[in-house]
Backbone bond lengths (Angstrom), bond angles and torsions (degrees), N, CA, C in turn:
res aa  C-N    CA-C-N  psi(-1)  N-CA   C-N-CA  omega(-1)  CA-C   N-CA-C  phi
1 X - - - 1.446 - - 1.530 110.66 -
2 X 1.328 116.07 -43.01 1.459 119.60 178.18 1.518 110.32 -66.82
3 X 1.322 117.11 -38.21 1.460 119.34 179.43 1.523 111.02 -65.40
4 X 1.324 117.44 -35.56 1.466 120.90 176.66 1.523 110.58 -66.36
5 X 1.318 116.92 -43.61 1.467 120.70 178.62 1.519 110.67 -61.92
6 X 1.323 116.33 -41.41 1.463 119.70 178.38 1.532 111.42 -66.67
7 X 1.317 116.42 -38.18 1.467 120.05 177.50 1.527 110.87 -64.81
8 X 1.336 116.75 -39.15 1.466 120.66 177.27 1.527 110.67 -65.56
9 X 1.312 116.06 -42.96 1.459 120.10 179.07 1.531 110.86 -62.85
10 X 1.315 116.56 -43.82 1.461 120.86 179.44 1.531 111.37 -64.69
11 X 1.324 116.75 -41.41 1.465 120.62 179.27 1.527 110.61 -63.49
12 X 1.320 116.88 -42.07 1.458 120.74 179.00 1.518 110.79 -65.12
13 X 1.312 116.62 -43.91 1.460 120.90 179.01 1.529 110.42 -63.06
14 X 1.308 116.92 -41.75 1.457 121.34 178.80 1.530 111.04 -62.44
15 X 1.317 116.66 -39.90 1.463 120.49 178.94 1.526 111.09 -64.70
16 X 1.323 116.44 -44.97 1.470 120.63 -178.77 1.521 110.82 -63.45
17 X 1.332 117.07 -35.13 1.460 121.05 -176.73 1.525 113.22 -96.39
18 X 1.313 117.52 8.41 1.458 121.72 177.46 1.536 109.63 -59.36
19 X 1.301 116.01 142.09 1.469 121.59 -177.04 1.532 112.61 -57.29
20 X 1.312 116.72 -44.25 1.464 120.51 -178.96 1.535 110.94 -67.90
21 X 1.332 117.02 -40.61 1.459 121.53 179.30 1.530 109.90 -65.30
22 X 1.322 115.92 -43.19 1.463 120.07 179.35 1.528 111.42 -64.85
23 X 1.322 117.59 -38.93 1.461 121.06 178.32 1.526 110.52 -63.46
24 X 1.329 115.91 -40.59 1.460 119.08 179.20 1.526 110.72 -69.18
25 X 1.325 118.16 -37.57 1.467 121.42 176.94 1.524 110.34 -63.31
26 X 1.307 116.30 -39.94 1.466 120.92 177.97 1.522 110.84 -63.66
27 X 1.324 116.14 -44.52 1.466 120.79 178.06 1.525 110.48 -62.12
28 X 1.302 116.32 -40.62 1.464 121.25 178.64 1.526 110.28 -62.00
29 X 1.314 116.67 -43.96 1.466 121.02 179.54 1.527 111.07 -65.60
30 X 1.319 116.74 -43.44 1.463 120.76 -178.46 1.528 112.33 -66.74
31 X 1.319 117.70 -26.25 1.461 121.94 -178.17 1.527 112.32 -107.92
32 X 1.317 116.27 25.17 1.468 120.44 -176.19 1.525 112.98 -66.48
33 X 1.331 117.83 -17.11 1.465 121.37 -178.81 1.528 113.09 -94.28
34 X 1.332 117.82 9.39 1.455 120.45 178.79 1.529 109.75 -75.32
35 X 1.318 116.16 174.08 1.468 119.38 -179.54 1.527 110.09 -63.14
36 X 1.307 115.10 157.51 1.468 122.23 -173.38 1.522 112.96 -58.44
37 X 1.310 117.50 -41.03 1.458 120.58 -177.59 1.529 111.28 -65.66
38 X 1.322 117.13 -45.04 1.469 120.68 178.74 1.519 111.21 -64.96
39 X 1.327 116.44 -41.59 1.457 120.36 179.47 1.524 110.40 -64.42
40 X 1.315 117.19 -41.38 1.469 121.21 178.99 1.521 110.76 -62.15
41 X 1.329 117.70 -40.90 1.463 121.26 178.58 1.527 110.90 -64.61
42 X 1.343 116.07 -42.99 1.457 120.05 178.72 1.524 110.79 -64.72
43 X 1.316 117.06 -40.50 1.461 121.52 179.04 1.529 110.70 -64.97
44 X 1.319 116.55 -39.64 1.466 121.31 177.72 1.529 110.29 -62.52
45 X 1.334 117.21 -46.20 1.464 120.76 179.95 1.530 110.95 -62.78
46 X 1.324 116.13 -41.48 1.462 120.36 177.91 1.535 110.45 -61.79
47 X 1.321 116.47 -47.27 1.465 121.03 -179.52 1.525 111.28 -61.51
48 X 1.326 116.39 -42.84 1.463 120.63 179.77 1.529 110.76 -64.37
49 X 1.327 116.78 -41.97 1.463 120.20 179.11 1.523 110.86 -63.99
50 X 1.323 116.52 -46.43 1.458 120.55 -179.48 1.537 111.32 -63.07
51 X 1.316 116.96 -43.34 1.470 120.74 179.21 1.530 110.67 -64.10
52 X 1.314 116.56 -43.26 1.459 121.02 180.00 1.522 111.24 -64.26
53 X 1.321 115.94 -45.32 1.460 120.30 179.53 1.534 110.46 -63.02
54 X 1.316 116.50 -44.04 1.471 120.55 179.72 1.521 110.72 -61.97
55 X 1.319 116.85 -46.11 1.466 121.04 -179.90 1.521 111.24 -60.68
56 X 1.307 116.82 -45.39 1.463 120.93 179.69 1.522 111.37 -59.96
57 X 1.324 116.17 -47.37 1.456 119.60 -178.10 1.529 112.19 -69.37
58 X 1.325 117.30 -35.83 1.464 120.58 178.01 1.529 110.35 -66.81
59 X 1.314 116.97 -44.13 1.473 120.39 178.23 1.521 109.77 -59.98
60 X 1.331 116.74 -43.65 1.464 119.77 179.36 1.527 112.02 -65.87
61 X 1.326 117.09 -31.14 1.462 120.89 -179.64 1.526 112.16 -76.56
62 X 1.316 116.95 -31.47 1.464 120.98 -172.04 1.530 112.80 -98.13
63 X 1.316 117.51 -36.39 1.465 120.16 -175.38 1.524 111.58 -101.90
64 X 1.311 115.47 142.03 1.460 120.16 171.77 1.522 107.91 -77.38
65 X 1.309 116.45 169.60 1.460 120.08 178.63 1.527 110.90 -60.53
66 X 1.311 116.64 -38.23 1.456 121.82 178.40 1.532 110.82 -65.98
67 X 1.345 116.16 -43.62 1.466 120.32 177.54 1.528 110.81 -60.47
68 X 1.324 115.97 -43.09 1.463 120.67 -179.52 1.524 110.76 -64.16
69 X 1.319 116.60 -40.79 1.465 121.32 177.72 1.531 110.48 -61.87
70 X 1.328 116.25 -44.98 1.471 120.90 178.11 1.529 111.14 -62.32
71 X 1.333 116.47 -41.76 1.458 120.97 179.00 1.526 111.12 -61.54
72 X 1.319 116.68 -46.09 1.463 120.37 179.29 1.525 111.71 -63.78
73 X 1.329 117.06 -39.11 1.471 119.82 176.52 1.529 111.18 -62.89
74 X 1.321 116.53 -41.49 1.466 120.82 178.76 1.522 110.66 -64.36
75 X 1.324 116.81 -42.82 1.473 120.78 177.90 1.524 110.02 -60.79
76 X 1.327 116.99 -44.25 1.468 120.34 179.18 1.524 111.75 -63.71
77 X 1.338 116.96 -39.85 1.464 120.62 177.99 1.534 110.96 -63.85
78 X 1.328 116.70 -43.87 1.467 121.15 179.47 1.525 110.28 -64.70
79 X 1.326 116.86 -40.30 1.457 120.77 178.06 1.525 110.61 -62.86
80 X 1.316 116.50 -42.91 1.461 121.53 178.47 1.527 111.26 -63.60
81 X 1.333 116.69 -42.87 1.466 120.47 178.10 1.528 110.35 -63.54
82 X 1.310 117.35 -40.68 1.462 121.21 178.61 1.517 111.70 -61.54
83 X 1.338 115.98 -42.48 1.470 120.54 178.90 1.525 110.60 -65.49
84 X 1.340 116.49 -39.79 1.466 120.21 177.86 1.532 110.66 -61.88
85 X 1.314 116.68 -42.78 1.460 120.79 179.41 1.514 111.29 -65.38
86 X 1.346 116.92 -41.75 1.464 120.53 178.49 1.517 111.49 -62.57
87 X 1.335 116.01 -34.92 1.456 120.36 -178.09 1.526 113.10 -87.59
88 X 1.329 117.15 -0.11 1.453 121.23 177.96 1.509 113.77 81.37
89 X 1.314 118.22 14.04 1.469 121.97 178.90 1.521 108.29 -96.30
90 X 1.320 116.74 107.97 1.468 119.85 -179.03 1.467 110.92 -83.78
């Protein structure tokens, strides 16, 4: 349990300090005086990148390759079942 918590902490720290994330944070800071709409768009992109990077690294830290494969298969099965239900195919 402690090793999992440490892996999550390390993955989060790695995401925050990722070169691409840091470059976007720098750009956001340098352009903080732009109009509200542009700043909001830049902030949204930064947040999405950081969240995506964190999620990717956390999944890699917590799941084995086999676990990840099983998860993706389950997601695909659920997606297929959802499409069948939407199309009226029971």
